[in-house]
N, C-alpha and C positions, 0 to 999 in steps of 0.2 A: 326262383333263379334258375335260368336255364343254362347250363354249361356250355351249350352251343353258341352262345352269344360271346363266350371268352375267347380271346386270342390263344394261340397254341399252348404257350407256357403257362397262362393262366389256367387253362383248361386241364392241363396235366397235374397241376398244383391241386385243383379242385376235385379231380378224380382220386387223387391219392390221400388228400386230408380232410376232405369233407366241407361243408357249407361253413361251419362255425369258425375254422382256422382260416379259410379263405377270406372271410369278411373282415377277419380281425387283422390279416395281413394287408388288406385293401386299405383299411383306414388308419393303421399305424404308421405315423410319420418317423423317419429316422431321427435320432437324437439331434437337436439342435445345435450349431456350432458354438463355441466359447465366445460368446459375443461380449460378455463383461471381461475385457482383457485385463485390466487393472484389478478388478476383485478376483477373479478366478486365479490369476498368476501373482497374487500379492505375496505368497510364500517365498517367492524367488528373490525379492527385493526386500523382504521384511529382515531388518538386522537387529531387531530387539531380542537380546539376549536373557536366558536364564542364568543368572551369575553363579560362579563357584562359591560355594559356602564353606569358609574354613571351619565353622562350627559343625556343620554335617560331617565334613571330613574327619574331624578330631573325634567325634561321638562314635564314628563307625570303624575307627582303626583297630585292628585286630580282631574284628568281628568276621563271619562268613563273607566271602566274596559274593558280590551282587552284580547281576548285569541286567540292564535295560536293553530291551529288543524292540526297535521301532519297526513296524512292518506295515505295508500297504494293506487296503482292504481286499478281502478275499472271499471266495466261495468254495463249495465242495469240489474237488478234483483239481484243485490248486497244486502243481507238482513243486514250484518253487517254495511255497510255504511248507509243504511237507518235509522237504529237505531241511528248511530252517528248523522246524519243531522236532525233527529227528536229531540234530545238533543240540538244540536247547535241552532236550530231555536226557542226552548223553551228558552234557555238563552237569546237569542236576544231579544225576547219579554219581558224579565225581565230586559232589561236595560244594558246587557253585549254585547259587540260588538265583533263578531267573524270573524277570517280570515282562510281559509281552503287552505291548501298547499299539493299538490300531490306529494310524495316523490318517486324519481327514476321513473318517468314516462317512458314508451317506447312506447304505441300507442297514448296516449293523447298529446295535445298540448292546449294552452290556449283556442283559439276557439272551438275546439272539446268537451274539458271539459266543457265549458260553455253551449254548445248545449246539451251535455248528461244531464246536470243538469236540464236544462229547460224541456226536453222531458220525462225524467223518474224519476226524483227525486224532483217534485213539491211542495213536502213539506218543501222543504228547503227556509227559509225566504229569500226574495229578497235583504234584506239589508245586507247579508252575503257576504263578498268578497271571491273570489276563484282564485287561482294561480295553474298553473302548473310547478312543480319545487319547490325546496327549496332555490333558489338562491337569492330570493328577501324577506326573512323572516325577519320581522322587531321585535323590542322590543315589548314585550307583558307582561302584569300582570301575565299571565300564559300561559304555552305551554303544549299541551297535546299529548303523543304518543298514537296511536290507534291500534298498531299492534307491534309484536316484532322486524320487520325490521325498522319501524319509531322510535323506542326506540334508536336506535343507533344514530339517528340524533339529538334526544332530549338530549340524554347524552352529546353532544358536544355543545348543544346551551346554552349559559349561560346568554344570554341577556333577562334574565325573572326573574320574583321573584319565582315563583313557577313551578314546574314540576308535572303534573299528568299522570297517566297511565290508559286510558280507556280500560278495559279488558273484552272482552265478551266471551272468551274461554281460556282453558290453552293449548296455543299454541304449547308447546313441544311435545304434543300428536298427532300433525299433522304429526310427522315424526317418522322413525324408531329411535332407541335409538342409535344415532350416532352424527356427527358434528352439523347438523342443529337442532337437539333436544338440544344441549348444547347452541348454539347460541341463541335459543328461551329462554330457561331456566334462562340464564345469566342475562337477561333484568330485571328480577324480583329483582335483587340485585342492580339496579342502583340507588336506593334511592328516587324514585317516590313515590307519593301518589295515591293509588289505588283508581279507581272508577270502580266497578264490576257489571256485569250483573248476580244477583244473589248472594245467600249466599255461595254457594259452593266454588266459585272463592274468594270470600271474604276471607273466612276462609284459604284457601291454601295461599293467600297472606300474611295474619297475621301470621299464625302458622308455615308456611314453610321458609317464606322469610323476616319475620320481618317488612313487609310493613305496613305503616298506610293506612287502606283502609275502604272504606264504600261501601254498595251495593245499588243497584237500583233493582226494580223488573218490570216485564214486564206488559203491558196492550195491547189494541188493538185499530183500527181505527173502531169505532161504525158506521161511515157513510158507510163502505164498508162490514164489518164483522157483520151481524145481520140474525136473524132466517128467514128461507124461507121453504114453504112447498117442501117436496121431490116429485118430479114429477110422480113417479112411484113405483111400488111394488118390482122391481127386486132388489135382495139383492146386495150391492155395497160397495166395500171397496176402498177408496182413500189411495194412499201410496205416501209419500213425497220421491220422488225417486232423489237420488243424487249419481249416481256412479262415478262421479268424485270427490266426497268428502268421503273419506273412514269411517270418524268417523260416517256418517249417515247409515252404515250398508246396503248398497244395497243388497248384495248377502243373507244375512241373512232374509232380507224382501221377497225376490223372492222365497226362499224356503219355507218360512212359507206361503206365499199366494198360492204357488203350492199346497201344502198339504192342504189348506182351500178349494180349488177349486175341490180338489179330494173328499172331503167330501160334497161340496155344489156345484154340477156341473152347476147350474144357475148362479153362482157368476159371476158379472163383476168386474174387479180392473181398477181403473183410475190411471195413473201415472202422476205427474207433479213434476217440479223442474228441468228437464234436459231431453234432447231428448234421449230416449232409444231404438231407431230403430234399432240400431245395434246388439241389444241383441236377442238371441233366447228366446222367453218368450211363453211357451206352454200352456197358458191358454186365455181365453177371456179378452181383455185388450183394453184401449185407452190410447194413448201415447200423451200427451199434451205437452211435453217440458215445457221450461222456459215460464210462462204466466203473465199476469198482476194481481195485487192484485184482482182487480173485478173479472177475470175469475176465480182465486183460490177460492174466495168466493163463486162463483157459483158451483164449482167442490166439495168443501165441502158439500154444501146443498144438493147435488144430491146422497151423500152417506149415509150409515148408520154408519159406522165406518170409522176412519181415522187414519191409521198406522203411528206412527211417533217414529222412533228409533234413539238414539242418545248415542254414546259411550263416548262423552265429553258433554260439557254443552248443554242443550237443547236450541232450537230455540224458536221463537215466534210462530211456528205452532200450537201446543196444545191449545194456549190460543186463537187463532183465530179460531180454531175449535169449542171450547166451545162457542165463542160469535156467531157463526153461528148455535148453537143450535144442534150440533153434538157431537159424542161421540169419544173422542180421547183415542186411544190406544197406550200406552207410555212405553218404557222401564225404568226399575228402576235404583236404585243407587242413590248415594249422588248428583250427577250432575243434577239429575231429583227431588229429594225429595224437594227442596226448593220451587217448584211450583205445581207440580202433584202428587196425592195421589190416594189412594183407594176410596176416597170420590167423587173427581171430574173427575176420569178417570179410564180407565182400565189399570192396571199395569201389564207388562209381563215380562219374564226374557229374556235373550239373547239366546234364543233356539227355533228353528223354530217349532218344534212340539208342544211346550208349548203355543207359540204365536197363532198357528193355532187353537189350542183346546180352548183359550181363547175368540178368535173372532168367533169361531162356536157357543160358548155358547150364546153370546150376540146377535148374529145373530138369533138365535133359540129361544130366550127368550126375547121377546119385552117388557114385563113389567119391567125387570131387566134393559133392555137398556133405557127405558125412565126415570127410575129413576136416572141412571148415567147421562143422557141428562140434566134433570133439575138441578141437582146438579152442573154439569159443567158449565151450563149457569148462575146459580146464582153466582158461583166463579167468573166466568170472569167479570160480571156486577158491582162487588165490586172493580175492579181494576180501577187505574187512571193514565194516562200519566202524566198528571198535577201534581198529587201528588208525583210522581217519580222524575219528573222534579225539583220540590221545594226541594227535598232532595240533588240532584245533585247541584243545586244553592247555597245552604247554605253550602255545603262542600267545594266548589271552594272559595267561599269568605272567609270561615274560614281559609282554608288553606293559601290562600294569606296574610291575616292578620297576621298569625302566623309566616309565612316565612319572612315577611317584618320587622319584629322586628330584624331579624339577619343582616339587612343591616344597616351599620354604616355610 
């Protein structure tokens, strides 16, 4: 194969990745559309219930509280599952037993699930049970949906006292305003109790859908994210790059960074969160792909600013950045205001030139950057996962106690 015969973009891919990867990319077709509409979406209309068992209820009265967690399939690097497992483990330490069930698995089985948890989610308490599939779900005092898809299973699962919805983002926004948007939005009317990541989601759950909802806030792992000296003087910006996640505004970020590079030619950009090697990026950068939390902390520490854009609920990244003693540059809006503001971060609009201008200012004004850095670090230091876990623990027990009164 002669790369001279390839069109420009294909030639660059060949030169960067070699023959084997190029051929694989040429013959690999995109995933086919969901052609079997009725078969694929059957869970939306399936109303076959798993009934409440008074016998199960009576036999478990007075026993240790047990929670079923219904989670979507996942892989290493899943931040949403990391947060779920963090709270699951915190509840386990507080005397509640937890069981995790993967809903509608495609790639995982019991063995590979357990291996995945051992290798990449070591924070999960070893006493927590885990199962691939929901065919073995048993009676529990509470059952928790953790995504809109899993909410359809929990809707039909009646062998439980209370139902909760662990909401980390407004999932209808993941889709165009069509069927999937409606499928996701409908789940907020299933009558579950909401446990939301932040106040923006709590207010949506309460005000738009009439849910009983409480919120927890974020913290960070102080054994991983802590201040380190920057190794050199080169201006450097970290960008949380997720081109596969539209709500993280990949294109907007690249345009802003290109403009910043035009203004500061010695700039280096560090991408992490996804492999971006297939994109044409016309400025000096490092493509780190999906990395461990430890590597992520090192990358934060090597940077002056860390750009984190989100059109929906923000992630843990801004707080981790602050914990590392670096300055977070965050998009504004109600989805962010519950955690970041002009005191602890650099706030920007969803406009590339304005983002570039703000970053240029703080890269060229070290005193102002240091002031933001110190305030961000102080804000992060005042947060606590244990305090947030206490709030969730109390909300779950209160919900179970209240719902149990309705059982005759």
